[in-house]
C-alpha positions, 0 to 999 in steps of 0.5 A: 366787691363794688359791682356786687354791692351795686347789684345788691342795691339794685335788687333791693330797689327792684324788690321795693318797687314790686314791678310785675316783670321783676316779680314774674322773673323771681317766681320763674327762678324759684320754680327752676331752683325747686326743680333742680333742688329735687333733681340734683339735691340742694347741696349739689345744686349751684347758683350757676346751675340755676342761672344756666337753666334760666338762660342767664349768666351768674352775674345777672341772676344776682339782680333777682336773688341774693343766694341759693338759700334765699331761693329755697326759703322763698320756695316754701314761704307761706305754704306751711303757714297755709297748711297750719292755718287749715289744720287749726281750722279743721281741728276746731270745727265743732261739726266734725268728729275726730276721724273726719278732722284727722282725715281732712287735715291730711287730705289738705296736706297731700293736696298741698304737696301736689299743688306746690310740687316740688317745693315742699318735697324739697323741704322734706327731702333736703332741709327738715333734718337741718332745721333742728340744728340750725340757729337762724331765726327762719329755721327756728320759726319753721321748726315751731310751725312744724311742731305746731302742726304735729301737736294738733294731730297728736292732740286729736289722736289723744282726744280720739282715744279718750272718746273711745274712737281710737285704740288706746294701746298705742302712744298718740305720738307714735301714731302721729309719727306713723301718719306723717311718715306715710305722707312725708315719704311720698316725696320719694315716689309721688309726682303730680299727673301720674296714675294717682292724684293727691286725693287718691293717695290721701284717701288710701292712706287715711283708710289704711290708718283708720282701719288699724287705729280705730278702737 
């Protein structure tokens, strides 16, 4: 217990000092963890697995990270914030029509999935269903941000229906679910560097959606 407490103190001290080498090693561990979470599943991945993949012993890894949960949270930290900020900016852009706002928002989302691979896919694959049941401040904040993103799309679809750009015989919420269903399901098959880029996927999905959704 004393040894663990000492390591914890050293970790907090190293985090506060913000050394480049220390930060680089933490970033490396986050990348390794994200890959293992996607490959083995979050629940099946042990901290020892992450340590082995990094060429470290389990005791040493605690100098850089406190828990498996911390690795997961840090892997998605800031990504959702960036996506939400872009969605808000595009939805409020007076130069864009409804169609362009929706298409550009989902293009941003797909690019994020590609550029931040596999971090956000791990969140979608393993944790999104748990956010609604967990009571931690972090999970509730993630839920709030996710719902805010969805609300932006639902509101745009509603505006599009009222303006005659989108069909009005399908509930806006159902159309929102259809869009997120297409893009989020890419976690099952999309890998950067393949025959399709994130841009290709976004263009195809936007076309499919708009052909069926337009008035």
